[in-house]
All heavy atoms as a GROMACS GRO file, in nm:
protein
  625
    1MET      N    1   0.084  -0.117   0.000
    1MET     CA    2   0.000   0.000   0.000
    1MET      C    3   0.090   0.125   0.000
    1MET      O    4   0.183   0.135   0.078
    1MET     CB    5  -0.089   0.001   0.125
    1MET     CG    6  -0.176   0.122   0.126
    1MET     SD    7  -0.278   0.153   0.270
    1MET     CE    8  -0.313   0.003   0.346
    2GLU      N    9   0.060   0.216  -0.088
    2GLU     CA   10   0.140   0.338  -0.101
    2GLU      C   11   0.066   0.455  -0.036
    2GLU      O   12  -0.052   0.477  -0.062
    2GLU     CB   13   0.165   0.367  -0.248
    2GLU     CG   14   0.252   0.487  -0.271
    2GLU     CD   15   0.277   0.509  -0.418
    2GLU    OE1   16   0.286   0.412  -0.494
    2GLU    OE2   17   0.287   0.626  -0.457
    3ILE      N   18   0.137   0.528   0.047
    3ILE     CA   19   0.078   0.644   0.112
    3ILE      C   20   0.114   0.767   0.030
    3ILE      O   21   0.230   0.794   0.003
    3ILE     CB   22   0.130   0.660   0.256
    3ILE    CG1   23   0.091   0.538   0.339
    3ILE    CG2   24   0.076   0.786   0.319
    3ILE    CD1   25   0.152   0.537   0.477
    4LYS      N   26   0.013   0.842  -0.009
    4LYS     CA   27   0.036   0.963  -0.088
    4LYS      C   28   0.014   1.085   0.001
    4LYS      O   29  -0.089   1.099   0.064
    4LYS     CB   30  -0.057   0.968  -0.208
    4LYS     CG   31  -0.029   0.862  -0.310
    4LYS     CD   32  -0.116   0.881  -0.431
    4LYS     CE   33  -0.081   0.775  -0.534
    4LYS     NZ   34  -0.157   0.791  -0.656
    5ASN      N   35   0.114   1.169   0.004
    5ASN     CA   36   0.103   1.294   0.079
    5ASN      C   37   0.058   1.403  -0.016
    5ASN      O   38   0.129   1.442  -0.107
    5ASN     CB   39   0.238   1.332   0.141
    5ASN     CG   40   0.279   1.234   0.248
    5ASN    OD1   41   0.196   1.174   0.312
    5ASN    ND2   42   0.408   1.218   0.264
    6LYS      N   43  -0.061   1.452   0.005
    6LYS     CA   44  -0.114   1.559  -0.078
    6LYS      C   45  -0.080   1.692  -0.014
    6LYS      O   46  -0.092   1.710   0.106
    6LYS     CB   47  -0.266   1.547  -0.091
    6LYS     CG   48  -0.312   1.427  -0.168
    6LYS     CD   49  -0.285   1.448  -0.314
    6LYS     CE   50  -0.341   1.331  -0.393
    6LYS     NZ   51  -0.321   1.347  -0.533
    7LEU      N   52  -0.037   1.785  -0.097
    7LEU     CA   53  -0.010   1.920  -0.049
    7LEU      C   54  -0.140   1.997  -0.042
    7LEU      O   55  -0.220   1.996  -0.135
    7LEU     CB   56   0.088   1.991  -0.142
    7LEU     CG   57   0.228   1.932  -0.147
    7LEU    CD1   58   0.310   2.003  -0.253
    7LEU    CD2   59   0.294   1.947  -0.012
    8SER      N   60  -0.161   2.064   0.069
    8SER     CA   61  -0.283   2.141   0.085
    8SER      C   62  -0.248   2.280   0.138
    8SER      O   63  -0.132   2.311   0.165
    8SER     CB   64  -0.378   2.069   0.180
    8SER     OG   65  -0.319   2.061   0.309
    9ILE      N   66  -0.349   2.359   0.152
    9ILE     CA   67  -0.330   2.494   0.207
    9ILE      C   68  -0.285   2.484   0.353
    9ILE      O   69  -0.207   2.567   0.400
    9ILE     CB   70  -0.460   2.575   0.193
    9ILE    CG1   71  -0.500   2.589   0.047
    9ILE    CG2   72  -0.448   2.712   0.257
    9ILE    CD1   73  -0.400   2.664  -0.038
   10TRP      N   74  -0.329   2.381   0.423
   10TRP     CA   75  -0.289   2.361   0.562
   10TRP      C   76  -0.138   2.340   0.574
   10TRP      O   77  -0.073   2.395   0.662
   10TRP     CB   78  -0.366   2.242   0.620
   10TRP     CG   79  -0.331   2.209   0.760
   10TRP    CD1   80  -0.267   2.097   0.802
   10TRP    CD2   81  -0.357   2.287   0.877
   10TRP    NE1   82  -0.252   2.101   0.938
   10TRP    CE2   83  -0.306   2.217   0.987
   10TRP    CE3   84  -0.418   2.410   0.899
   10TRP    CZ2   85  -0.315   2.264   1.118
   10TRP    CZ3   86  -0.426   2.458   1.028
   10TRP    CH2   87  -0.375   2.386   1.135
   11VAL      N   88  -0.082   2.264   0.482
   11VAL     CA   89   0.063   2.241   0.480
   11VAL      C   90   0.136   2.372   0.447
   11VAL      O   91   0.242   2.400   0.504
   11VAL     CB   92   0.100   2.131   0.379
   11VAL    CG1   93   0.250   2.116   0.364
   11VAL    CG2   94   0.037   1.999   0.418
   12LEU      N   95   0.079   2.452   0.359
   12LEU     CA   96   0.136   2.583   0.326
   12LEU      C   97   0.143   2.672   0.450
   12LEU      O   98   0.248   2.730   0.479
   12LEU     CB   99   0.054   2.651   0.216
   12LEU     CG  100   0.088   2.796   0.185
   12LEU    CD1  101   0.229   2.807   0.128
   12LEU    CD2  102  -0.014   2.855   0.092
   13PHE      N  103   0.034   2.682   0.524
   13PHE     CA  104   0.034   2.766   0.644
   13PHE      C  105   0.128   2.714   0.751
   13PHE      O  106   0.197   2.791   0.818
   13PHE     CB  107  -0.108   2.779   0.701
   13PHE     CG  108  -0.197   2.865   0.617
   13PHE    CD1  109  -0.325   2.822   0.584
   13PHE    CD2  110  -0.155   2.988   0.569
   13PHE    CE1  111  -0.408   2.901   0.507
   13PHE    CE2  112  -0.238   3.067   0.492
   13PHE     CZ  113  -0.365   3.024   0.460
   14LEU      N  114   0.134   2.583   0.766
   14LEU     CA  115   0.227   2.526   0.865
   14LEU      C  116   0.372   2.552   0.828
   14LEU      O  117   0.454   2.585   0.914
   14LEU     CB  118   0.203   2.376   0.880
   14LEU     CG  119   0.082   2.334   0.962
   14LEU    CD1  120   0.070   2.183   0.962
   14LEU    CD2  121   0.092   2.387   1.103
   15SER      N  122   0.405   2.541   0.700
   15SER     CA  123   0.543   2.565   0.658
   15SER      C  124   0.579   2.713   0.671
   15SER      O  125   0.692   2.746   0.708
   15SER     CB  126   0.565   2.516   0.516
   15SER     OG  127   0.488   2.590   0.424
   16ILE      N  128   0.484   2.802   0.645
   16ILE     CA  129   0.511   2.945   0.662
   16ILE      C  130   0.533   2.978   0.809
   16ILE      O  131   0.627   3.050   0.844
   16ILE     CB  132   0.396   3.029   0.602
   16ILE    CG1  133   0.403   3.024   0.449
   16ILE    CG2  134   0.403   3.173   0.649
   16ILE    CD1  135   0.287   3.093   0.380
   17ILE      N  136   0.450   2.926   0.897
   17ILE     CA  137   0.466   2.952   1.040
   17ILE      C  138   0.597   2.895   1.091
   17ILE      O  139   0.668   2.958   1.170
   17ILE     CB  140   0.345   2.894   1.118
   17ILE    CG1  141   0.220   2.976   1.087
   17ILE    CG2  142   0.371   2.893   1.268
   17ILE    CD1  143   0.092   2.915   1.138
   18TYR      N  144   0.631   2.776   1.046
   18TYR     CA  145   0.757   2.713   1.086
   18TYR      C  146   0.878   2.796   1.040
   18TYR      O  147   0.972   2.818   1.116
   18TYR     CB  148   0.764   2.571   1.030
   18TYR     CG  149   0.893   2.500   1.059
   18TYR    CD1  150   0.921   2.454   1.187
   18TYR    CD2  151   0.988   2.479   0.959
   18TYR    CE1  152   1.039   2.388   1.214
   18TYR    CE2  153   1.107   2.414   0.986
   18TYR     CZ  154   1.131   2.369   1.114
   18TYR     OH  155   1.248   2.306   1.140
   19MET      N  156   0.874   2.843   0.917
   19MET     CA  157   0.986   2.922   0.865
   19MET      C  158   0.995   3.058   0.933
   19MET      O  159   1.106   3.109   0.955
   19MET     CB  160   0.974   2.939   0.714
   19MET     CG  161   1.000   2.810   0.637
   19MET     SD  162   1.155   2.730   0.677
   19MET     CE  163   1.272   2.852   0.626
   20ILE      N  164   0.883   3.119   0.968
   20ILE     CA  165   0.885   3.245   1.041
   20ILE      C  166   0.950   3.224   1.177
   20ILE      O  167   1.034   3.303   1.221
   20ILE     CB  168   0.743   3.304   1.054
   20ILE    CG1  169   0.694   3.356   0.920
   20ILE    CG2  170   0.740   3.417   1.157
   20ILE    CD1  171   0.549   3.398   0.920
   21PHE      N  172   0.913   3.117   1.246
   21PHE     CA  173   0.970   3.088   1.377
   21PHE      C  174   1.120   3.062   1.368
   21PHE      O  175   1.198   3.118   1.446
   21PHE     CB  176   0.898   2.967   1.439
   21PHE     CG  177   0.956   2.926   1.571
   21PHE    CD1  178   0.933   3.000   1.684
   21PHE    CD2  179   1.033   2.811   1.580
   21PHE    CE1  180   0.986   2.962   1.805
   21PHE    CE2  181   1.087   2.772   1.700
   21PHE     CZ  182   1.063   2.848   1.814
   22CYS      N  183   1.160   2.979   1.273
   22CYS     CA  184   1.303   2.947   1.260
   22CYS      C  185   1.386   3.069   1.222
   22CYS      O  186   1.495   3.090   1.276
   22CYS     CB  187   1.322   2.837   1.156
   22CYS     SG  188   1.263   2.677   1.209
   23SER      N  189   1.336   3.149   1.130
   23SER     CA  190   1.412   3.268   1.091
   23SER      C  191   1.413   3.372   1.201
   23SER      O  192   1.512   3.444   1.216
   23SER     CB  193   1.358   3.327   0.961
   23SER     OG  194   1.223   3.365   0.976
   24PHE      N  195   1.308   3.381   1.283
   24PHE     CA  196   1.309   3.474   1.396
   24PHE      C  197   1.417   3.434   1.497
   24PHE      O  198   1.490   3.519   1.547
   24PHE     CB  199   1.172   3.479   1.465
   24PHE     CG  200   1.166   3.578   1.577
   24PHE    CD1  201   1.151   3.713   1.549
   24PHE    CD2  202   1.173   3.538   1.709
   24PHE    CE1  203   1.146   3.806   1.650
   24PHE    CE2  204   1.168   3.629   1.811
   24PHE     CZ  205   1.154   3.764   1.782
   25ILE      N  206   1.427   3.305   1.525
   25ILE     CA  207   1.531   3.257   1.616
   25ILE      C  208   1.670   3.285   1.558
   25ILE      O  209   1.759   3.335   1.627
   25ILE     CB  210   1.513   3.106   1.644
   25ILE    CG1  211   1.381   3.078   1.713
   25ILE    CG2  212   1.630   3.050   1.724
   25ILE    CD1  213   1.368   3.142   1.850
   26PHE      N  214   1.689   3.255   1.430
   26PHE     CA  215   1.819   3.276   1.366
   26PHE      C  216   1.858   3.424   1.366
   26PHE      O  217   1.971   3.460   1.400
   26PHE     CB  218   1.816   3.222   1.223
   26PHE     CG  219   1.941   3.252   1.146
   26PHE    CD1  220   2.058   3.183   1.172
   26PHE    CD2  221   1.943   3.350   1.048
   26PHE    CE1  222   2.175   3.210   1.102
   26PHE    CE2  223   2.057   3.378   0.977
   26PHE     CZ  224   2.174   3.309   1.004
   27PHE      N  225   1.765   3.512   1.326
   27PHE     CA  226   1.796   3.654   1.321
   27PHE      C  227   1.814   3.714   1.460
   27PHE      O  228   1.892   3.807   1.478
   27PHE     CB  229   1.690   3.731   1.244
   27PHE     CG  230   1.690   3.702   1.096
   27PHE    CD1  231   1.572   3.681   1.028
   27PHE    CD2  232   1.808   3.696   1.025
   27PHE    CE1  233   1.572   3.656   0.893
   27PHE    CE2  234   1.810   3.670   0.890
   27PHE     CZ  235   1.692   3.649   0.824
   28SER      N  236   1.744   3.661   1.560
   28SER     CA  237   1.763   3.709   1.698
   28SER      C  238   1.902   3.674   1.749
   28SER      O  239   1.970   3.758   1.810
   28SER     CB  240   1.657   3.649   1.790
   28SER     OG  241   1.530   3.690   1.752
   29ILE      N  242   1.945   3.552   1.724
   29ILE     CA  243   2.079   3.511   1.766
   29ILE      C  244   2.184   3.592   1.691
   29ILE      O  245   2.284   3.637   1.750
   29ILE     CB  246   2.098   3.359   1.745
   29ILE    CG1  247   2.009   3.282   1.841
   29ILE    CG2  248   2.243   3.319   1.761
   29ILE    CD1  249   2.002   3.134   1.815
   30SER      N  250   2.161   3.614   1.563
   30SER     CA  251   2.256   3.695   1.484
   30SER      C  252   2.262   3.838   1.536
   30SER      O  253   2.371   3.897   1.544
   30SER     CB  254   2.214   3.698   1.338
   30SER     OG  255   2.212   3.569   1.285
   31LEU      N  256   2.148   3.896   1.573
   31LEU     CA  257   2.145   4.032   1.627
   31LEU      C  258   2.224   4.042   1.757
   31LEU      O  259   2.302   4.135   1.776
   31LEU     CB  260   2.001   4.077   1.650
   31LEU     CG  261   1.981   4.212   1.717
   31LEU    CD1  262   2.027   4.323   1.624
   31LEU    CD2  263   1.837   4.230   1.758
   32VAL      N  264   2.208   3.944   1.844
   32VAL     CA  265   2.281   3.946   1.971
   32VAL      C  266   2.430   3.932   1.947
   32VAL      O  267   2.511   4.006   2.007
   32VAL     CB  268   2.228   3.833   2.064
   32VAL    CG1  269   2.319   3.815   2.184
   32VAL    CG2  270   2.086   3.863   2.107
   33ILE      N  271   2.471   3.842   1.861
   33ILE     CA  272   2.614   3.821   1.834
   33ILE      C  273   2.676   3.945   1.771
   33ILE      O  274   2.784   3.990   1.812
   33ILE     CB  275   2.635   3.696   1.747
   33ILE    CG1  276   2.602   3.570   1.827
   33ILE    CG2  277   2.776   3.690   1.693
   33ILE    CD1  278   2.601   3.444   1.746
   34ILE      N  279   2.609   4.003   1.672
   34ILE     CA  280   2.663   4.121   1.605
   34ILE      C  281   2.669   4.240   1.701
   34ILE      O  282   2.766   4.315   1.702
   34ILE     CB  283   2.580   4.154   1.479
   34ILE    CG1  284   2.606   4.047   1.373
   34ILE    CG2  285   2.613   4.292   1.425
   34ILE    CD1  286   2.514   4.055   1.254
   35THR      N  287   2.567   4.256   1.784
   35THR     CA  288   2.567   4.365   1.882
   35THR      C  289   2.679   4.349   1.982
   35THR      O  290   2.747   4.447   2.017
   35THR     CB  291   2.431   4.371   1.955
   35THR    OG1  292   2.327   4.384   1.860
   35THR    CG2  293   2.426   4.488   2.050
   36LEU      N  294   2.701   4.228   2.029
   36LEU     CA  295   2.810   4.205   2.124
   36LEU      C  296   2.948   4.223   2.060
   36LEU      O  297   3.041   4.270   2.125
   36LEU     CB  298   2.798   4.066   2.185
   36LEU     CG  299   2.684   4.047   2.285
   36LEU    CD1  300   2.677   3.901   2.327
   36LEU    CD2  301   2.701   4.137   2.406
   37LEU      N  302   2.962   4.187   1.934
   37LEU     CA  303   3.091   4.201   1.867
   37LEU      C  304   3.128   4.348   1.842
   37LEU      O  305   3.244   4.386   1.858
   37LEU     CB  306   3.091   4.127   1.734
   37LEU     CG  307   3.105   3.976   1.740
   37LEU    CD1  308   3.094   3.917   1.601
   37LEU    CD2  309   3.236   3.937   1.803
   38PHE      N  310   3.030   4.429   1.803
   38PHE     CA  311   3.062   4.566   1.767
   38PHE      C  312   3.058   4.664   1.883
   38PHE      O  313   3.130   4.763   1.882
   38PHE     CB  314   2.969   4.615   1.655
   38PHE     CG  315   3.005   4.556   1.522
   38PHE    CD1  316   2.919   4.468   1.459
   38PHE    CD2  317   3.124   4.588   1.459
   38PHE    CE1  318   2.952   4.413   1.337
   38PHE    CE2  319   3.157   4.534   1.337
   38PHE     CZ  320   3.070   4.446   1.276
   39SER      N  321   2.972   4.642   1.982
   39SER     CA  322   2.962   4.740   2.090
   39SER      C  323   3.010   4.685   2.225
   39SER      O  324   3.014   4.760   2.322
   39SER     CB  325   2.818   4.790   2.104
   39SER     OG  326   2.734   4.685   2.146
   40ASN      N  327   3.040   4.557   2.232
   40ASN     CA  328   3.088   4.492   2.354
   40ASN      C  329   2.992   4.506   2.472
   40ASN      O  330   3.032   4.495   2.587
   40ASN     CB  331   3.226   4.545   2.394
   40ASN     CG  332   3.332   4.505   2.296
   40ASN    OD1  333   3.322   4.402   2.232
   40ASN    ND2  334   3.435   4.588   2.283
   41GLU      N  335   2.867   4.531   2.444
   41GLU     CA  336   2.764   4.533   2.548
   41GLU      C  337   2.631   4.492   2.486
   41GLU      O  338   2.612   4.497   2.366
   41GLU     CB  339   2.754   4.670   2.613
   41GLU     CG  340   2.718   4.782   2.518
   41GLU     CD  341   2.724   4.917   2.585
   41GLU    OE1  342   2.811   4.940   2.670
   41GLU    OE2  343   2.637   4.998   2.551
   42PHE      N  344   2.541   4.454   2.572
   42PHE     CA  345   2.409   4.408   2.528
   42PHE      C  346   2.317   4.528   2.519
   42PHE      O  347   2.256   4.570   2.615
   42PHE     CB  348   2.355   4.303   2.626
   42PHE     CG  349   2.233   4.233   2.578
   42PHE    CD1  350   2.243   4.137   2.479
   42PHE    CD2  351   2.109   4.262   2.630
   42PHE    CE1  352   2.130   4.072   2.434
   42PHE    CE2  353   1.997   4.198   2.586
   42PHE     CZ  354   2.007   4.103   2.488
   43ASP      N  355   2.308   4.587   2.398
   43ASP     CA  356   2.232   4.709   2.378
   43ASP      C  357   2.135   4.689   2.262
   43ASP      O  358   2.165   4.721   2.148
   43ASP     CB  359   2.326   4.826   2.350
   43ASP     CG  360   2.254   4.959   2.339
   43ASP    OD1  361   2.150   4.974   2.405
   43ASP    OD2  362   2.303   5.045   2.264
   44ILE      N  363   2.017   4.633   2.293
   44ILE     CA  364   1.917   4.606   2.191
   44ILE      C  365   1.790   4.684   2.226
   44ILE      O  366   1.739   4.676   2.337
   44ILE     CB  367   1.888   4.455   2.181
   44ILE    CG1  368   2.013   4.382   2.136
   44ILE    CG2  369   1.773   4.428   2.087
   44ILE    CD1  370   2.000   4.233   2.132
   45ASP      N  371   1.741   4.759   2.128
   45ASP     CA  372   1.621   4.841   2.148
   45ASP      C  373   1.498   4.768   2.094
   45ASP      O  374   1.507   4.664   2.031
   45ASP     CB  375   1.634   4.974   2.073
   45ASP     CG  376   1.750   5.058   2.122
   45ASP    OD1  377   1.788   5.040   2.239
   45ASP    OD2  378   1.801   5.140   2.043
   46ASN      N  379   1.382   4.829   2.118
   46ASN     CA  380   1.258   4.775   2.061
   46ASN      C  381   1.259   4.784   1.910
   46ASN      O  382   1.201   4.700   1.841
   46ASN     CB  383   1.137   4.850   2.117
   46ASN     CG  384   1.110   4.814   2.260
   46ASN    OD1  385   1.151   4.709   2.308
   46ASN    ND2  386   1.039   4.901   2.330
   47LYS      N  387   1.326   4.888   1.858
   47LYS     CA  388   1.337   4.905   1.713
   47LYS      C  389   1.410   4.787   1.649
   47LYS      O  390   1.372   4.741   1.542
   47LYS     CB  391   1.410   5.036   1.683
   47LYS     CG  392   1.417   5.071   1.537
   47LYS     CD  393   1.482   5.206   1.517
   47LYS     CE  394   1.630   5.191   1.537
   47LYS     NZ  395   1.706   5.311   1.498
   48ASP      N  396   1.514   4.738   1.716
   48ASP     CA  397   1.588   4.622   1.664
   48ASP      C  398   1.502   4.497   1.662
   48ASP      O  399   1.507   4.418   1.567
   48ASP     CB  400   1.713   4.598   1.747
   48ASP     CG  401   1.813   4.711   1.739
   48ASP    OD1  402   1.816   4.777   1.633
   48ASP    OD2  403   1.886   4.733   1.838
   49ILE      N  404   1.422   4.478   1.765
   49ILE     CA  405   1.334   4.360   1.772
   49ILE      C  406   1.226   4.368   1.665
   49ILE      O  407   1.191   4.267   1.602
   49ILE     CB  408   1.274   4.347   1.913
   49ILE    CG1  409   1.386   4.320   2.013
   49ILE    CG2  410   1.170   4.236   1.918
   49ILE    CD1  411   1.344   4.324   2.156
   50ILE      N  412   1.175   4.489   1.640
   50ILE     CA  413   1.074   4.506   1.534
   50ILE      C  414   1.136   4.476   1.398
   50ILE      O  415   1.074   4.409   1.314
   50ILE     CB  416   1.014   4.648   1.539
   50ILE    CG1  417   0.928   4.662   1.664
   50ILE    CG2  418   0.933   4.678   1.414
   50ILE    CD1  419   0.878   4.801   1.691
   51HIS      N  420   1.260   4.519   1.376
   51HIS     CA  421   1.328   4.489   1.249
   51HIS      C  422   1.349   4.340   1.232
   51HIS      O  423   1.333   4.286   1.121
   51HIS     CB  424   1.460   4.563   1.241
   51HIS     CG  425   1.446   4.709   1.213
   51HIS    ND1  426   1.552   4.794   1.200
   51HIS    CD2  427   1.336   4.787   1.196
   51HIS    CE1  428   1.510   4.915   1.176
   51HIS    NE2  429   1.378   4.914   1.174
   52VAL      N  430   1.386   4.272   1.338
   52VAL     CA  431   1.404   4.126   1.332
   52VAL      C  432   1.271   4.058   1.302
   52VAL      O  433   1.264   3.965   1.221
   52VAL     CB  434   1.468   4.074   1.463
   52VAL    CG1  435   1.455   3.923   1.473
   52VAL    CG2  436   1.612   4.114   1.472
   53ALA      N  437   1.164   4.104   1.364
   53ALA     CA  438   1.033   4.043   1.342
   53ALA      C  439   0.986   4.064   1.198
   53ALA      O  440   0.934   3.971   1.135
   53ALA     CB  441   0.931   4.101   1.440
   54ILE      N  442   1.004   4.184   1.145
   54ILE     CA  443   0.963   4.211   1.007
   54ILE      C  444   1.046   4.130   0.909
   54ILE      O  445   0.994   4.072   0.813
   54ILE     CB  446   0.971   4.362   0.977
   54ILE    CG1  447   0.862   4.436   1.056
   54ILE    CG2  448   0.956   4.389   0.828
   54ILE    CD1  449   0.873   4.585   1.051
   55THR      N  450   1.176   4.124   0.932
   55THR     CA  451   1.264   4.047   0.844
   55THR      C  452   1.230   3.899   0.847
   55THR      O  453   1.226   3.833   0.743
   55THR     CB  454   1.411   4.068   0.885
   55THR    OG1  455   1.439   4.207   0.888
   55THR    CG2  456   1.505   3.999   0.790
   56SER      N  457   1.203   3.846   0.966
   56SER     CA  458   1.168   3.704   0.974
   56SER      C  459   1.031   3.677   0.914
   56SER      O  460   1.010   3.570   0.856
   56SER     CB  461   1.174   3.657   1.119
   56SER     OG  462   1.078   3.724   1.197
   57LEU      N  463   0.940   3.772   0.922
   57LEU     CA  464   0.810   3.756   0.859
   57LEU      C  465   0.824   3.750   0.707
   57LEU      O  466   0.767   3.662   0.642
   57LEU     CB  467   0.718   3.871   0.899
   57LEU     CG  468   0.575   3.864   0.850
   57LEU    CD1  469   0.501   3.752   0.923
   57LEU    CD2  470   0.506   3.996   0.876
   58ILE      N  471   0.902   3.841   0.651
   58ILE     CA  472   0.924   3.842   0.506
   58ILE      C  473   0.996   3.714   0.461
   58ILE      O  474   0.958   3.650   0.364
   58ILE     CB  475   1.002   3.967   0.465
   58ILE    CG1  476   0.917   4.093   0.485
   58ILE    CG2  477   1.049   3.959   0.320
   58ILE    CD1  478   0.994   4.221   0.473
   59THR      N  479   1.099   3.677   0.535
   59THR     CA  480   1.176   3.557   0.500
   59THR      C  481   1.091   3.431   0.513
   59THR      O  482   1.096   3.342   0.427
   59THR     CB  483   1.300   3.546   0.590
   59THR    OG1  484   1.375   3.665   0.581
   59THR    CG2  485   1.385   3.427   0.553
   60GLY      N  486   1.012   3.422   0.619
   60GLY     CA  487   0.929   3.304   0.641
   60GLY      C  488   0.822   3.287   0.535
   60GLY      O  489   0.799   3.176   0.487
   61ILE      N  490   0.759   3.398   0.497
   61ILE     CA  491   0.655   3.388   0.394
   61ILE      C  492   0.714   3.350   0.259
   61ILE      O  493   0.661   3.261   0.190
   61ILE     CB  494   0.577   3.521   0.385
   61ILE    CG1  495   0.491   3.539   0.510
   61ILE    CG2  496   0.489   3.525   0.261
   61ILE    CD1  497   0.423   3.673   0.520
   62THR      N  498   0.825   3.412   0.222
   62THR     CA  499   0.881   3.381   0.090
   62THR      C  500   0.938   3.240   0.083
   62THR      O  501   0.918   3.171  -0.017
   62THR     CB  502   0.989   3.483   0.051
   62THR    OG1  503   1.088   3.490   0.155
   62THR    CG2  504   0.930   3.620   0.029
   63THR      N  505   1.008   3.195   0.186
   63THR     CA  506   1.064   3.060   0.180
   63THR      C  507   0.955   2.954   0.194
   63THR      O  508   0.961   2.850   0.126
   63THR     CB  509   1.170   3.038   0.288
   63THR    OG1  510   1.115   3.069   0.416
   63THR    CG2  511   1.292   3.122   0.262
   64GLY      N  512   0.856   2.976   0.279
   64GLY     CA  513   0.747   2.880   0.292
   64GLY      C  514   0.665   2.869   0.165
   64GLY      O  515   0.633   2.759   0.119
   65LEU      N  516   0.634   2.983   0.105
   65LEU     CA  517   0.556   2.982  -0.018
   65LEU      C  518   0.637   2.926  -0.134
   65LEU      O  519   0.586   2.847  -0.215
   65LEU     CB  520   0.510   3.124  -0.052
   65LEU     CG  521   0.414   3.141  -0.167
   65LEU    CD1  522   0.283   3.069  -0.137
   65LEU    CD2  523   0.388   3.288  -0.192
   66GLY      N  524   0.764   2.960  -0.140
   66GLY     CA  525   0.849   2.908  -0.247
   66GLY      C  526   0.866   2.758  -0.240
   66GLY      O  527   0.859   2.689  -0.343
   67SER      N  528   0.890   2.706  -0.121
   67SER     CA  529   0.905   2.561  -0.108
   67SER      C  530   0.776   2.488  -0.138
   67SER      O  531   0.776   2.379  -0.197
   67SER     CB  532   0.956   2.525   0.032
   67SER     OG  533   0.857   2.557   0.129
   68TRP      N  534   0.662   2.548  -0.103
   68TRP     CA  535   0.533   2.486  -0.132
   68TRP      C  536   0.506   2.485  -0.282
   68TRP      O  537   0.456   2.386  -0.336
   68TRP     CB  538   0.423   2.560  -0.058
   68TRP     CG  539   0.289   2.493  -0.066
   68TRP    CD1  540   0.248   2.386   0.005
   68TRP    CD2  541   0.180   2.531  -0.151
   68TRP    NE1  542   0.119   2.354  -0.029
   68TRP    CE2  543   0.075   2.442  -0.125
   68TRP    CE3  544   0.162   2.631  -0.244
   68TRP    CZ2  545  -0.046   2.449  -0.190
   68TRP    CZ3  546   0.040   2.639  -0.309
   68TRP    CH2  547  -0.062   2.548  -0.282
   69ILE      N  548   0.540   2.594  -0.350
   69ILE     CA  549   0.521   2.601  -0.496
   69ILE      C  550   0.608   2.498  -0.567
   69ILE      O  551   0.562   2.427  -0.657
   69ILE     CB  552   0.548   2.743  -0.548
   69ILE    CG1  553   0.435   2.836  -0.504
   69ILE    CG2  554   0.562   2.745  -0.699
   69ILE    CD1  555   0.460   2.981  -0.533
   70PHE      N  556   0.735   2.487  -0.527
   70PHE     CA  557   0.821   2.388  -0.590
   70PHE      C  558   0.776   2.245  -0.561
   70PHE      O  559   0.786   2.157  -0.646
   70PHE     CB  560   0.966   2.408  -0.548
   70PHE     CG  561   1.034   2.521  -0.618
   70PHE    CD1  562   1.088   2.626  -0.548
   70PHE    CD2  563   1.043   2.523  -0.756
   70PHE    CE1  564   1.149   2.732  -0.612
   70PHE    CE2  565   1.104   2.628  -0.823
   70PHE     CZ  566   1.158   2.733  -0.750
   71ALA      N  567   0.725   2.220  -0.441
   71ALA     CA  568   0.673   2.087  -0.410
   71ALA      C  569   0.547   2.058  -0.491
   71ALA      O  570   0.525   1.945  -0.535
   71ALA     CB  571   0.643   2.077  -0.260
   72LYS      N  572   0.464   2.161  -0.511
   72LYS     CA  573   0.344   2.144  -0.592
   72LYS      C  574   0.379   2.115  -0.738
   72LYS      O  575   0.317   2.031  -0.803
   72LYS     CB  576   0.258   2.269  -0.581
   72LYS     CG  577   0.116   2.251  -0.618
   72LYS     CD  578   0.047   2.163  -0.519
   72LYS     CE  579  -0.103   2.178  -0.531
   72LYS     NZ  580  -0.174   2.074  -0.461
   73LEU      N  581   0.482   2.183  -0.789
   73LEU     CA  582   0.528   2.157  -0.926
   73LEU      C  583   0.586   2.017  -0.938
   73LEU      O  584   0.566   1.948  -1.039
   73LEU     CB  585   0.632   2.261  -0.968
   73LEU     CG  586   0.579   2.401  -0.996
   73LEU    CD1  587   0.694   2.496  -1.020
   73LEU    CD2  588   0.485   2.401  -1.113
   74ASP      N  589   0.659   1.974  -0.836
   74ASP     CA  590   0.719   1.842  -0.838
   74ASP      C  591   0.611   1.733  -0.828
   74ASP      O  592   0.628   1.624  -0.881
   74ASP     CB  593   0.819   1.829  -0.722
   74ASP     CG  594   0.903   1.706  -0.733
   74ASP    OD1  595   0.942   1.670  -0.846
   74ASP    OD2  596   0.931   1.643  -0.628
   75GLU      N  597   0.502   1.764  -0.758
   75GLU     CA  598   0.394   1.669  -0.745
   75GLU      C  599   0.326   1.641  -0.879
   75GLU      O  600   0.282   1.530  -0.906
   75GLU     CB  601   0.291   1.724  -0.646
   75GLU     CG  602   0.175   1.635  -0.616
   75GLU     CD  603   0.079   1.700  -0.521
   75GLU    OE1  604   0.000   1.787  -0.565
   75GLU    OE2  605   0.083   1.669  -0.402
   76ARG      N  606   0.321   1.741  -0.966
   76ARG     CA  607   0.255   1.725  -1.096
   76ARG      C  608   0.340   1.648  -1.195
   76ARG      O  609   0.289   1.591  -1.290
   76ARG     CB  610   0.220   1.862  -1.154
   76ARG     CG  611   0.111   1.929  -1.079
   76ARG     CD  612   0.074   2.060  -1.141
   76ARG     NE  613  -0.030   2.122  -1.064
   76ARG     CZ  614  -0.140   2.169  -1.117
   76ARG    NH1  615  -0.160   2.159  -1.246
   76ARG    NH2  616  -0.232   2.223  -1.041
   77GLU      N  617   0.471   1.648  -1.178
   77GLU     CA  618   0.557   1.581  -1.274
   77GLU      C  619   0.586   1.439  -1.236
   77GLU      O  620   0.575   1.382  -1.144
   77GLU     CB  621   0.688   1.656  -1.289
   77GLU     CG  622   0.667   1.787  -1.357
   77GLU     CD  623   0.797   1.864  -1.377
   77GLU    OE1  624   0.902   1.818  -1.327
   77GLU    OE2  625   0.792   1.968  -1.440
   0.00000   0.00000   0.00000
């Protein structure tokens, strides 16, 4: 018996949420490391956190949607 995984909108939303979360963690760690390297102190404002959130939102949506589109194209071939 073969199990077929169908791509749905639910999988799209889950992949977008997952990528937003992963990129938020990655960009937060990068912000802390870069801030510590250049200023030698922990100096992060609300503006920096908002920039990280917006960047991770953009990155998560584009990578989640892109991977879903390529998987959908691969499913047809």
